[in-house]
Structures are given as structure tokens and as C-alpha cells.
C-alpha positions as CSV (number, residue, x, y, z in Angstrom):
1,X,97.2,88.6,105.1
2,X,100.3,88.3,107.2
3,X,102.4,91.3,108.2
4,X,105.7,91.7,106.2
5,X,108.4,94.0,107.5
6,X,108.3,97.2,105.3
7,X,111.2,98.4,103.3
8,X,111.9,101.9,104.6
9,X,115.2,102.6,102.8
10,X,114.1,103.2,99.2
11,X,116.5,104.9,96.9
12,X,115.9,106.4,93.5
13,X,117.8,103.6,91.8
14,X,115.7,100.8,93.4
15,X,113.2,99.0,91.2
16,X,109.6,98.7,92.2
17,X,108.5,95.1,91.7
18,X,105.3,93.1,92.0
19,X,106.6,91.8,95.3
20,X,106.9,95.3,96.6
21,X,103.4,96.2,95.7
22,X,102.1,93.0,97.2
23,X,104.0,93.7,100.5
24,X,102.5,97.2,100.7
25,X,99.0,96.1,99.7
26,X,99.2,93.2,102.2
27,X,100.4,95.5,105.0
28,X,97.6,98.0,104.3
29,X,95.1,95.1,104.4
30,X,96.6,93.9,107.7
31,X,96.4,97.2,109.4
32,X,92.9,98.0,107.9
33,X,91.6,94.6,109.2
34,X,93.0,95.3,112.7
35,X,91.1,98.6,112.7
36,X,87.9,97.2,111.0
37,X,88.5,99.5,108.0
38,X,87.2,98.2,104.6
39,X,90.0,97.7,102.1
40,X,90.0,96.0,98.7
41,X,93.4,94.4,97.9
42,X,94.9,94.0,94.5
43,X,97.5,91.2,94.3
44,X,99.7,91.6,91.2
45,X,102.3,89.5,89.4
46,X,105.0,90.5,87.0
47,X,103.5,92.3,83.9
48,X,100.4,93.5,85.7
49,X,99.6,97.3,85.4
50,X,98.8,99.4,88.4
51,X,96.5,102.3,87.8
52,X,96.3,105.7,89.6
53,X,93.2,104.3,91.3
54,X,95.1,101.4,92.7
55,X,97.7,103.7,94.2
56,X,95.0,106.1,95.5
57,X,93.2,103.2,97.1
58,X,96.3,102.6,99.2
59,X,96.9,106.3,100.2
60,X,93.2,107.0,100.8
61,X,93.2,104.0,103.2
62,X,96.3,105.3,104.9
63,X,94.3,108.5,105.7
64,X,91.5,106.4,107.2
65,X,94.1,104.4,109.3
66,X,95.7,107.6,110.6
67,X,92.4,109.0,111.7
68,X,91.3,105.7,113.2
69,X,94.5,105.5,115.2
70,X,94.1,109.1,116.3
71,X,97.8,109.1,115.7
72,X,100.0,112.1,116.5
73,X,103.3,110.8,115.1
74,X,104.6,112.7,112.2
75,X,103.7,111.5,108.7
76,X,104.4,112.5,105.2
77,X,101.5,113.0,102.8
78,X,101.7,111.2,99.4
79,X,99.9,113.1,96.7
80,X,97.0,111.5,94.9
81,X,97.9,110.1,91.5
82,X,96.2,110.9,88.2
83,X,95.9,108.7,85.1
84,X,98.9,109.0,82.9
85,X,100.8,110.8,85.7
86,X,103.8,109.7,87.6
87,X,104.1,106.6,89.7
88,X,105.4,106.6,93.3
89,X,109.0,107.6,93.7
90,X,111.4,106.6,96.4
91,X,110.3,109.4,98.7
92,X,106.7,108.3,98.4
93,X,107.5,104.7,99.0
94,X,109.6,105.5,102.1
95,X,106.7,107.6,103.4
96,X,104.1,104.9,102.8
97,X,106.2,102.1,104.3
98,X,107.3,104.1,107.3
99,X,103.7,105.0,107.9
100,X,102.7,101.3,107.8
101,X,105.6,100.5,110.2
102,X,104.5,103.2,112.6
103,X,100.8,102.1,112.4
104,X,101.8,98.6,113.3
105,X,103.9,99.7,116.2
106,X,101.0,101.8,117.5
107,X,98.6,98.9,117.2
108,X,101.1,96.7,119.0
109,X,101.5,99.2,121.8
110,X,105.1,100.0,121.0
111,X,104.4,103.7,120.3
112,X,101.7,105.9,121.8
113,X,99.2,108.1,120.0
114,X,99.8,110.8,122.7
115,X,100.9,114.2,121.5
116,X,104.7,114.3,121.4
117,X,105.1,117.4,119.3
118,X,104.4,120.8,120.9
119,X,104.6,124.3,119.4
120,X,106.9,125.6,122.0
121,X,107.8,129.2,122.8
122,X,108.8,130.1,119.2
123,X,105.1,130.7,118.2
124,X,103.7,134.1,119.1
125,X,100.2,135.4,118.6
126,X,99.6,139.0,117.6
127,X,98.7,141.4,114.8
128,X,101.6,140.4,112.5
129,X,101.2,136.6,112.6
130,X,101.6,135.0,109.2
131,X,99.8,131.7,108.6
132,X,101.0,131.2,105.0
133,X,103.6,128.7,106.0
134,X,101.7,126.8,108.6
């Protein structure tokens, strides 16, 4: 599968089409193959139905990719889908496609997996520390 530039500017009014799924699915396959991660693709055409399992196959593989890359760049988690639940929204699609873009950049050596986010001096340890929001 060839790499296709991800769409990272999804809006709530955009329609999700078969070509969008095939781009995402193909890009996941491209990255997974580069990292020797097993991934089963599902090419679709207009009128085909995507299940929660199809969507979870993508997001579960993204978790494997993130771990394989030992990435430290920030990512957004897309919740697992359930049968008869909601599909991906524009926020989810932006997170998925931005993730794929960053993974490709790291593989190509354009971004590093070195830690670039540090806690800084605003975090203090002591008796009154709260971890509820961490």
C-alpha cells in the first residue's frame, strides 16, 4: 500500500467517505508494514458498512505502532467503539490522521522519539499531592 497524505483538518460538517476510510486503512497498513506489525486491511467501497470491530482494529494497531516507535510525541486517544455506538467524529479523525502523519515523520527521521516534554518546576512532591487529574 502506498502512503497517502492524511487529512488533518476534519470539521464536523465533513462527510466521511469510503475514500477516507481507505486512506486511513492504507496508511495504517503502510506504517504497520514498516514496523513489521501484523495488520489486516479492509478496503471498502460506497455502501459498505464499517463495524465497531473494523474501527477498533485501526485504533488497536495505532497503540501497537506508538509502542513500537517508542514515541514521545503527544497523541490523542480515540475511545474504542461498541456495536450500535457512535462512529468516529471529526475530533477522532483528526487524532487518527495526525497520529499517522507523526508516525510517518518519525519513521522518515523528520521527528525524534526523544522526550521533548518535561514536567518542569510546577510539579511538587509532598503529603498533599493529588494524582486524580494526572
